[in-house]
C-alpha positions in Angstrom: 16.3 10.9 0.9 14.4 13.4 -1.3 14.8 10.8 -4.1 12.7 8.2 -2.2 9.0 7.9 -3.0 6.0 6.3 -1.3 4.4 4.1 -4.0 1.6 1.9 -2.9 0.0 -0.4 -0.4 -0.6 -4.1 -1.2 -4.0 -5.6 -0.3 -4.9 -9.3 -0.7 -8.5 -9.5 -2.0 -10.8 -12.4 -2.1 -13.7 -10.9 -4.1 -12.4 -9.1 -7.2 -15.8 -7.9 -8.4 -16.8 -6.2 -5.1 -13.3 -4.9 -4.5 -13.2 -3.3 -8.0 -16.6 -1.8 -7.3 -15.3 -0.2 -4.1 -12.1 1.3 -5.5 -13.6 2.4 -8.9 -17.2 3.4 -8.0 -16.9 4.4 -4.4 -13.4 5.9 -4.1 -13.4 7.0 -7.7 -10.0 5.5 -8.5 -8.9 4.4 -12.0 -7.4 1.1 -13.0 -3.9 2.0 -13.9 -2.7 -1.5 -15.0 -3.7 -5.1 -14.7 -1.4 -8.1 -14.9 -1.9 -11.8 -14.7 0.7 -14.3 -13.4 0.8 -18.1 -13.8 2.9 -18.7 -10.6 3.7 -17.0 -7.3 6.0 -14.0 -7.1 9.7 -14.5 -6.2 9.4 -11.7 -3.7 6.0 -13.1 -2.3 4.2 -10.0 -3.7 1.0 -12.1 -3.6 1.7 -13.6 -0.2 2.9 -17.1 0.5 1.0 -18.7 -2.4 2.5 -20.5 -5.4 -0.5 -20.6 -7.8 -2.0 -18.3 -10.4 -2.6 -14.7 -9.3 -3.3 -11.2 -10.6 -2.2 -7.7 -9.7 -4.4 -4.6 -10.3 -3.0 -1.2 -9.6 -5.7 1.4 -8.9 -5.2 5.1 -8.0 -6.4 8.7 -8.5 -3.7 9.3 -11.1 -0.4 8.0 -12.5 1.9 6.0 -10.3 4.7 8.5 -10.9 3.0 11.1 -8.6 0.2 9.3 -6.8 0.1 6.8 -4.0 -2.0 3.9 -5.2 -3.3 0.5 -4.1 -2.1 -2.8 -5.4 -4.9 -5.4 -5.3 -3.5 -8.9 -5.4 -5.9 -11.7 -6.1 -4.9 -15.4 -5.6 -7.2 -17.6 -7.7 -9.2 -20.0 -5.5 -8.7 -18.0 -2.2 -11.9 -16.3 -1.3 -11.1 -14.6 2.0 -8.2 -13.8 4.4 -8.3 -13.5 8.2 -7.7 -9.9 9.3 -5.2 -9.0 12.0 -4.7 -5.7 13.9 -1.8 -4.5 11.8 -3.5 -2.4 9.2 -5.4 0.6 10.7 -6.5 2.3 7.5 -5.9 4.7 4.6 -7.1 8.3 4.8 -8.4 9.9 1.6 -9.5 13.5 1.2 -12.4 13.4 -1.4 -15.8 14.9 -1.2 -16.6 13.0 -4.4 -15.9 9.6 -2.6 -18.2 10.6 0.2 -20.9 11.5 -2.3 -20.3 8.2 -4.3 -20.6 6.1 -1.1 -23.9 7.8 -0.2 -25.3 7.4 -3.7 -24.4 3.7 -3.8 -25.6 3.2 -0.2 -22.1 2.0 0.7 -22.0 1.9 4.6 -20.5 5.1 6.1 -20.0 5.9 9.7 -19.4 9.6 10.6 -16.6 9.7 13.2 -16.4 13.5 13.4 -17.7 16.4 11.3 -16.8 15.6 7.7 -14.8 12.4 8.5 -16.3 9.1 7.7 -15.2 5.5 8.2 -16.0 2.9 5.6 -14.7 -0.6 4.7 -13.4 -2.1 1.5 -14.4 -5.7 0.9 -12.3 -7.9 3.2 -12.7 -5.5 6.1 -9.9 -3.0 5.2 -10.7 0.4 6.8 -10.7 3.7 4.8 -11.3 7.1 6.3 -12.9 9.6 3.9 -12.6 13.3 4.5 -15.4 15.3 3.0 -13.2 17.9 1.4 -11.1 18.6 -1.6 -7.6 17.2 -1.4 -5.0 19.6 0.1 -2.5 18.2 -2.5 -2.7 16.8 -6.0 -3.1 13.2 -4.6 -6.2 12.6 -2.4 -4.5 9.7 -0.6 -3.1 11.4 2.6 -1.8 8.6 4.8 -1.5 4.9 5.6 -1.8 4.0 9.2 -0.1 0.9 10.6 -0.1 -0.4 14.2 3.1 -0.6 16.2 3.8 -2.2 19.6 6.7 0.2 20.6 6.4 3.7 19.0 10.0 4.8 19.9 11.5 1.6 18.5 9.5 2.0 15.3 10.5 5.6 14.9 14.1 4.6 15.3 13.7 2.1 12.4 11.6 4.3 10.0 13.4 7.6 10.7 17.0 6.7 11.6 17.4 3.6 9.3 15.0 4.3 6.5 15.5 8.1 6.5 11.9 9.2 6.9 11.3 12.7 8.2 9.1 12.9 11.3 6.3 15.4 10.6 4.3 14.9 13.8 4.8 13.0 17.1 2.3 12.7 19.9 3.5 10.6 22.9 0.2 10.9 24.7 -1.8 9.6 21.7 1.0 7.2 20.8 1.1 8.2 17.2 3.6 9.7 14.7 3.4 10.9 11.1 6.4 10.3 8.8 7.2 10.8 5.1 9.8 11.3 2.5 8.4 14.6 1.1 5.7 17.2 1.9 3.6 16.4 -1.2 3.7 12.6 -0.7 1.4 10.2 1.1 2.5 9.9 4.7 3.0 6.9 7.0 1.2 7.1 10.3 2.4 4.8 13.1 -0.2 4.2 15.8 0.9 2.6 19.1 -1.3 -0.3 20.4 -1.2 -2.4 23.5 0.1 -5.8 23.0 1.6 -7.5 19.9 0.9 -6.6 16.3 -0.9 -9.6 14.6 -0.6 -9.8 10.9 -2.9 -12.8 10.4 -3.3 -13.9 6.8 -4.5 -10.6 5.3 -1.2 -8.8 6.0 -0.3 -6.2 3.4 3.0 -4.6 2.3 4.0 -0.9 1.8 6.2 0.0 -1.1 8.7 2.8 -1.7 11.2 3.5 -4.5 14.7 4.7 -4.3 17.5 5.1 -6.9 18.5 1.6 -8.0 22.1 2.1 -6.9 20.9 2.6 -3.3 19.4 -0.9 -3.0 22.6 -2.9 -2.2 23.5 -0.2 0.4 20.1 -0.4 2.0 20.4 -4.2 2.2 23.9 -3.9 3.7 22.7 -1.4 6.3 19.9 -3.7 7.4 22.4 -6.6 7.7 24.8 -4.4 9.8 21.9 -3.3 12.0 20.7 -6.9 12.4 17.3 -6.1 11.0 15.1 -8.5 9.1 15.5 -8.9 5.4 12.6 -11.0 4.0 13.8 -11.1 0.4 17.4 -10.1 -0.4 18.0 -8.1 -3.6 16.2 -9.9 -6.5 15.0 -9.1 -10.0 11.3 -9.4 -10.8 10.0 -10.0 -14.3 6.6 -8.9 -15.6 5.7 -10.4 -19.0 6.2 -7.8 -21.7 7.2 -5.1 -19.2 10.3 -3.8 -17.5 12.3 -6.0 -15.0 12.6 -4.3 -11.6 15.0 -4.9 -8.7 13.6 -5.1 -5.1 14.6 -5.7 -1.5 11.9 -6.8 0.9 12.4 -5.8 4.6 10.4 -6.1 7.8 10.2 -3.5 10.5 10.3 -4.4 14.3 6.7 -5.4 14.2 7.0 -7.4 11.0 5.3 -5.0 8.7 6.5 -5.9 5.2 8.3 -3.1 3.3 9.3 -3.2 -0.4 12.0 -1.0 -1.8 12.2 -1.0 -5.6 14.7 0.6 -8.0 13.0 3.8 -9.1 14.2 4.0 -12.7 12.9 0.6 -13.9 9.8 1.0 -11.7 8.8 4.2 -13.5 9.0 2.2 -16.8 7.0 -0.8 -15.4 4.3 1.4 -13.8 3.3 3.4 -16.9 -0.4 3.6 -17.1 -1.9 1.0 -19.5 -5.0 2.3 -21.2 -6.3 -1.3 -21.6 -6.0 -2.0 -17.8 -9.6 -1.5 -17.0 -10.8 -3.8 -19.8 -8.2 -6.4 -18.9 -9.6 -6.5 -15.3 -13.2 -6.6 -16.5 -12.4 -9.5 -18.9 -11.1 -11.5 -16.0 -14.0 -10.6 -13.7 -16.8 -11.1 -16.2 -15.6 -13.7 -18.7 
């Protein structure tokens, strides 16, 4: 499982201008690539929508070794109802805290040096006022689960994630594929997980040859497969193979073949300009 990587989290955004301002100017991320599509994705990357959409990858560094955000924008859709499924992303960056204060972006101090803020659309981010302990400032993604033990069985036993921390009393666990990668935090909640319309998707890569085996494993274990193994085309770029799964609470999980994804995800120096062209012109 050392060959698996945490890649990105997919957000649906209704306001591209304000969202770009948050990720670029507040968090201090860079636009890594921007792509426009005339019709909906075969693996519903943009949600259950058939029309024109765009994808903007933003992060603190190249996708090869940073966990990034995928911002999907469906033309004509201005907002999405939030559920209780996404609990937040934690970022260690004193620069982001400083940027937020300078831009008067709302910050709430939860504990000494830990601030809560929101991206447009209501997505929560937790900013730690410190230098990152690893090369990537994105430390963890937190998702809500209704049955922690059931979820741990899925993510650890079936998907092969290592359990780094587990706290029964607080109903939380921290998992990951490698010490230096962004972690997945599972937070138990009372009641059902509601994904509403704003639901996201977390993505990982694995060697391409493992994808059919992963799909077969999920079939044998009678787990949900949202999109069986399929090839996805990006105009002028590499074609990747993906399988889309759902965990016991319905969180969407994308596994993509690593070799082709590394080719597809190379940083495009024109990405920032491409996004601005779509926003401003």
